[in-house]
C-alpha positions in Angstrom: 134.0 -75.3 130.8 130.3 -74.9 129.8 129.2 -74.1 126.3 126.3 -71.7 126.1 124.2 -71.4 123.0 122.1 -68.3 122.4 119.5 -68.1 119.6 118.4 -64.9 118.1 114.6 -64.6 117.8 113.3 -63.7 114.5 111.7 -60.3 114.3 109.1 -61.7 112.0 105.8 -59.8 112.5 103.0 -61.7 114.1 99.6 -60.8 112.5 97.6 -63.6 114.1 95.9 -61.3 116.6 95.4 -58.2 114.4 91.9 -57.0 113.8 90.8 -57.3 110.2 88.0 -55.8 108.2 86.1 -57.3 105.3 85.8 -54.3 103.0 82.8 -55.8 101.1 80.6 -55.5 104.2 82.7 -53.3 106.5 82.5 -56.1 109.1 85.3 -56.0 111.8 86.8 -59.2 113.2 89.2 -59.6 116.1 91.5 -61.8 114.0 91.8 -63.5 110.6 91.1 -66.8 112.2 87.8 -65.6 113.7 86.8 -64.1 110.3 87.5 -67.4 108.6 85.5 -69.4 111.2 82.5 -67.0 111.3 82.2 -66.8 107.5 82.9 -70.5 107.1 85.6 -69.9 104.5 87.4 -72.8 103.0 91.1 -73.2 103.0 92.8 -71.1 100.4 94.6 -67.8 100.3 95.2 -66.6 103.9 93.4 -63.4 104.8 96.6 -62.0 106.2 98.2 -62.1 102.8 95.5 -59.9 101.4 95.8 -57.5 104.3 99.6 -57.2 103.7 99.0 -56.5 100.0 100.5 -59.8 98.7 97.2 -61.1 97.3 94.1 -59.4 95.9 91.4 -61.4 97.7 90.8 -64.3 100.0 87.6 -66.3 100.0 84.3 -65.8 98.1 80.7 -65.3 99.1 78.1 -65.8 96.3 81.0 -65.8 93.9 82.3 -62.4 94.9 85.9 -62.1 95.9 86.4 -60.9 99.5 88.8 -58.0 100.1 90.5 -57.6 103.5 92.5 -55.0 105.3 93.9 -54.6 108.8 91.7 -52.6 111.0 94.4 -50.0 111.7 94.7 -49.4 107.9 90.9 -49.3 107.5 90.6 -46.4 110.0 92.6 -44.2 107.7 91.1 -45.2 104.3 88.7 -42.8 102.6 85.5 -44.1 101.0 87.1 -43.5 97.6 90.2 -45.6 98.5 87.9 -48.4 99.8 85.9 -48.4 96.5 89.2 -48.5 94.5 90.3 -51.6 96.5 87.0 -53.3 96.0 87.2 -52.8 92.3 90.8 -53.9 91.9 91.3 -57.5 90.7 93.7 -59.4 88.6 90.7 -61.0 86.8 87.9 -59.0 85.2 84.3 -60.1 85.8 82.5 -61.6 82.8 78.9 -62.3 81.9 77.6 -65.0 79.7 75.1 -63.3 77.4 73.3 -66.6 76.7 72.6 -67.5 80.3 73.0 -64.1 82.1 75.4 -65.8 84.5 77.9 -63.4 86.1 81.3 -64.8 86.9 83.4 -62.6 89.2 86.5 -64.6 88.1 87.1 -65.3 84.5 88.7 -68.6 85.5 85.4 -69.7 87.1 83.6 -69.2 83.8 86.3 -71.1 81.9 86.1 -74.1 84.3 82.3 -74.3 84.3 82.1 -74.3 80.5 85.4 -76.0 79.8 86.7 -73.0 77.7 90.1 -71.6 77.4 90.2 -68.3 79.4 92.0 -66.5 76.7 89.2 -67.4 74.3 86.7 -65.7 76.6 88.9 -62.7 76.8 89.1 -62.5 73.0 85.3 -62.7 72.9 85.0 -59.9 75.4 87.4 -57.7 73.5 85.4 -58.3 70.2 88.2 -60.2 68.5 85.9 -63.3 68.1 82.1 -63.7 68.3 81.7 -66.7 70.5 83.7 -69.0 72.8 82.5 -72.4 74.0 79.3 -74.3 73.7 76.5 -74.6 76.3 76.5 -78.3 77.5 72.7 -78.6 77.4 71.4 -76.4 74.6 74.6 -76.7 72.5 74.4 -73.0 71.5 77.6 -71.0 71.1 78.4 -68.9 74.1 78.8 -65.1 73.9 80.7 -63.2 76.5 81.2 -59.6 77.7 83.1 -57.9 80.5 80.8 -57.2 83.5 81.4 -54.2 85.7 80.1 -54.5 89.3 
């Protein structure tokens, strides 16, 4: 008597060959892998996770977060919906008043100047005047929210 094993194949969706669109530039790529290679993005959040709505962004160019969607979804998005997606972010952008540096992620500002992110937030909300000290000039840093 022969024993036969059968394995059910998972119906897990395969997004590897889906076309993706970089909303920031409206550039279309044949796959997330192609986009990552052409833009020379470092490892990090997979583009597919952003397309599926799990993450907000994947990759940065000039400090700006990159927002991705599947091409099939892009075709039905209005210009207003695209702008809403581009402006959504877990982190608000901030500007250092002293240096005029814009940080698209508050966490980048906190790392650069070794400041607690909640202190920068309190400064932006007007609950405190300054947060952190410039490493060269030693002047107290002032922060505000920055809208793109």
